BAMI-487109 format. One record per residue (C-alpha): residue number from 1; residue in one letter; x, y, z. Coordinates in nm, 4 decimals, padded with zeros to 6 digits, always signed. Example, Ala and Ser with C-alpha at 12.3 -4.5 7.8 and 13.67 -1.06 7.14 Angstrom:
<recs>
{resi:1	resn:A	c1:+01.2300	c2:-00.4500	c3:+00.7800}
{resi:2	resn:S	c1:+01.3670	c2:-00.1060	c3:+00.7140}
</recs>
This chain:
<recs>
{resi:1	resn:M	c1:-00.0164	c2:+00.0271	c3:+00.0251}
{resi:2	resn:P	c1:+00.1817	c2:+00.3675	c3:-00.1184}
{resi:3	resn:L	c1:+00.1834	c2:+00.5465	c3:+00.1828}
{resi:4	resn:T	c1:+00.0087	c2:+00.8837	c3:+00.1786}
{resi:5	resn:R	c1:+00.1482	c2:+01.2772	c3:+00.0806}
{resi:6	resn:D	c1:+00.0367	c2:+01.3821	c3:+00.4554}
{resi:7	resn:F	c1:+00.1898	c2:+01.0400	c3:+00.6462}
{resi:8	resn:K	c1:+00.5174	c2:+01.1126	c3:+00.4415}
{resi:9	resn:E	c1:+00.4747	c2:+01.4574	c3:+00.6208}
{resi:10	resn:T	c1:+00.4156	c2:+01.3536	c3:+00.9204}
{resi:11	resn:I	c1:+00.7482	c2:+01.1145	c3:+00.9506}
{resi:12	resn:Q	c1:+00.9815	c2:+01.4178	c3:+00.8105}
{resi:13	resn:A	c1:+00.8424	c2:+01.7268	c3:+01.0353}
{resi:14	resn:R	c1:+00.8115	c2:+01.4705	c3:+01.2982}
{resi:15	resn:T	c1:+01.2421	c2:+01.3479	c3:+01.2166}
{resi:16	resn:D	c1:+01.3655	c2:+01.6994	c3:+01.1105}
{resi:17	resn:R	c1:+01.1945	c2:+01.8316	c3:+01.5094}
{resi:18	resn:D	c1:+01.2309	c2:+01.5296	c3:+01.7310}
{resi:19	resn:P	c1:+01.6049	c2:+01.4078	c3:+01.7340}
{resi:20	resn:A	c1:+01.4943	c2:+01.0679	c3:+01.9724}
{resi:21	resn:F	c1:+01.1497	c2:+00.9484	c3:+01.7381}
{resi:22	resn:R	c1:+01.4931	c2:+00.9181	c3:+01.4657}
{resi:23	resn:E	c1:+01.6828	c2:+00.6748	c3:+01.7075}
{resi:24	resn:E	c1:+01.4423	c2:+00.5101	c3:+01.7612}
{resi:25	resn:L	c1:+01.1951	c2:+00.4774	c3:+01.3673}
{resi:26	resn:L	c1:+01.5744	c2:+00.4052	c3:+01.3091}
{resi:27	resn:K	c1:+01.6373	c2:+00.1185	c3:+01.6213}
{resi:28	resn:E	c1:+01.2782	c2:+00.0269	c3:+01.5942}
{resi:29	resn:G	c1:+01.3797	c2:-00.0965	c3:+01.2252}
{resi:30	resn:I	c1:+01.6781	c2:-00.2931	c3:+01.2671}
{resi:31	resn:E	c1:+01.4995	c2:-00.4519	c3:+01.5616}
{resi:32	resn:C	c1:+01.1757	c2:-00.6522	c3:+01.3461}
{resi:33	resn:L	c1:+01.4943	c2:-00.7212	c3:+01.1023}
{resi:34	resn:L	c1:+01.6495	c2:-00.9110	c3:+01.3692}
{resi:35	resn:S	c1:+01.2909	c2:-01.0764	c3:+01.5766}
{resi:36	resn:G	c1:+01.2456	c2:-01.1941	c3:+01.1859}
{resi:37	resn:D	c1:+00.9819	c2:-00.9372	c3:+01.0949}
{resi:38	resn:V	c1:+01.1648	c2:-00.8329	c3:+00.8003}
{resi:39	resn:D	c1:+00.8568	c2:-00.6254	c3:+00.5959}
{resi:40	resn:T	c1:+00.7909	c2:-00.4344	c3:+00.8508}
{resi:41	resn:G	c1:+01.1964	c2:-00.4276	c3:+00.9206}
{resi:42	resn:K	c1:+01.1995	c2:-00.3230	c3:+00.5710}
{resi:43	resn:A	c1:+00.9209	c2:-00.0385	c3:+00.6582}
{resi:44	resn:I	c1:+00.9690	c2:+00.1227	c3:+00.8953}
{resi:45	resn:L	c1:+01.3693	c2:+00.1359	c3:+00.8009}
{resi:46	resn:R	c1:+01.1799	c2:+00.3051	c3:+00.3890}
{resi:47	resn:D	c1:+01.0330	c2:+00.5588	c3:+00.7054}
{resi:48	resn:Y	c1:+01.2932	c2:+00.6602	c3:+00.8344}
{resi:49	resn:I	c1:+01.5454	c2:+00.6643	c3:+00.5022}
{resi:50	resn:N	c1:+01.2603	c2:+00.8955	c3:+00.3181}
{resi:51	resn:A	c1:+01.2505	c2:+01.1458	c3:+00.6256}
{resi:52	resn:T	c1:+01.5945	c2:+01.1970	c3:+00.5975}
{resi:53	resn:I	c1:+01.9218	c2:+01.0938	c3:+00.4347}
{resi:54	resn:G	c1:+01.6859	c2:+01.0332	c3:+00.1146}
{resi:55	resn:F	c1:+01.6963	c2:+00.7624	c3:-00.1981}
{resi:56	resn:D	c1:+02.0214	c2:+00.9195	c3:-00.3421}
{resi:57	resn:E	c1:+02.1461	c2:+01.0199	c3:-00.1127}
{resi:58	resn:L	c1:+02.2066	c2:+00.6833	c3:+00.0198}
{resi:59	resn:A	c1:+02.2564	c2:+00.5865	c3:-00.3292}
{resi:60	resn:A	c1:+02.5600	c2:+00.8320	c3:-00.3278}
{resi:61	resn:L	c1:+02.7232	c2:+00.6919	c3:+00.0475}
{resi:62	resn:T	c1:+02.6497	c2:+00.2500	c3:-00.0694}
{resi:63	resn:A	c1:+02.7813	c2:+00.3232	c3:-00.4252}
{resi:64	resn:K	c1:+02.3961	c2:+00.1844	c3:-00.5441}
{resi:65	resn:S	c1:+02.1448	c2:+00.2703	c3:-00.7315}
{resi:66	resn:P	c1:+01.8480	c2:+00.4884	c3:-00.6085}
{resi:67	resn:K	c1:+01.6019	c2:+00.2594	c3:-00.8085}
{resi:68	resn:S	c1:+01.7398	c2:-00.1079	c3:-00.6301}
{resi:69	resn:L	c1:+01.7435	c2:+00.1096	c3:-00.2683}
{resi:70	resn:M	c1:+01.3558	c2:+00.1952	c3:-00.3215}
{resi:71	resn:R	c1:+01.3762	c2:-00.1979	c3:-00.4609}
{resi:72	resn:M	c1:+01.5234	c2:-00.3361	c3:-00.1615}
{resi:73	resn:F	c1:+01.3361	c2:-00.1690	c3:+00.0683}
{resi:74	resn:G	c1:+01.0055	c2:-00.1818	c3:-00.1630}
{resi:75	resn:P	c1:+00.7108	c2:-00.4739	c3:-00.0057}
{resi:76	resn:S	c1:+00.8636	c2:-00.7075	c3:-00.2548}
{resi:77	resn:G	c1:+01.2146	c2:-00.6371	c3:-00.2246}
{resi:78	resn:N	c1:+01.4735	c2:-00.9489	c3:-00.1053}
{resi:79	resn:P	c1:+01.7643	c2:-00.7348	c3:+00.0290}
{resi:80	resn:Q	c1:+02.0930	c2:-00.9262	c3:+00.0573}
{resi:81	resn:A	c1:+02.2508	c2:-00.9710	c3:+00.3481}
{resi:82	resn:R	c1:+02.5703	c2:-00.7369	c3:+00.2898}
{resi:83	resn:N	c1:+02.3380	c2:-00.4623	c3:+00.1169}
{resi:84	resn:L	c1:+02.1232	c2:-00.4815	c3:+00.4123}
{resi:85	resn:F	c1:+02.4525	c2:-00.4795	c3:+00.6112}
{resi:86	resn:D	c1:+02.6028	c2:-00.2033	c3:+00.4646}
{resi:87	resn:V	c1:+02.2963	c2:+00.0609	c3:+00.4226}
{resi:88	resn:I	c1:+02.2517	c2:-00.0321	c3:+00.8253}
{resi:89	resn:R	c1:+02.5967	c2:+00.1040	c3:+00.8818}
{resi:90	resn:H	c1:+02.5975	c2:+00.4246	c3:+00.6820}
{resi:91	resn:L	c1:+02.2402	c2:+00.4738	c3:+00.8499}
{resi:92	resn:Q	c1:+02.4151	c2:+00.4504	c3:+01.1872}
{resi:93	resn:K	c1:+02.6945	c2:+00.6503	c3:+01.1009}
{resi:94	resn:R	c1:+02.5550	c2:+00.9580	c3:+00.9643}
{resi:95	resn:E	c1:+02.3320	c2:+00.9695	c3:+01.3556}
{resi:96	resn:G	c1:+02.6145	c2:+00.9647	c3:+01.5423}
{resi:97	resn:L	c1:+02.4858	c2:+00.5812	c3:+01.6940}
{resi:98	resn:H	c1:+02.6206	c2:+00.2709	c3:+01.7320}
{resi:99	resn:F	c1:+02.4035	c2:-00.0724	c3:+01.7772}
{resi:100	resn:E	c1:+02.4963	c2:-00.3821	c3:+02.0138}
{resi:101	resn:V	c1:+02.2773	c2:-00.6451	c3:+01.9769}
{resi:102	resn:R	c1:+02.3460	c2:-00.8894	c3:+02.2673}
{resi:103	resn:A	c1:+02.1236	c2:-01.1703	c3:+02.4033}
{resi:104	resn:V	c1:+01.8958	c2:-01.2166	c3:+02.6193}
{resi:105	resn:R	c1:+01.6820	c2:-01.4849	c3:+02.7613}
</recs>
């Protein structure tokens, strides 16, 4: 389902004014991927990318085409782990964050 313009604008406005929201959006997308909810994780990361860095700038950082990145995070996209982790690395760096994974019982 395509996003409405109002939803995109709302997310972008919130990420512009609220760094904590921006960080949580990135964190939630990565947590969804790690927990196996790949479709939700890709959708959240797509929203994060659209609202912050944009696919053109991300493409320049990753040496991938913007269209390839958009497909990768689209509903039927199936990104290779190497490409996905490269994108996450650049998003973390841009946000000034470093995510760590720890085991919890």
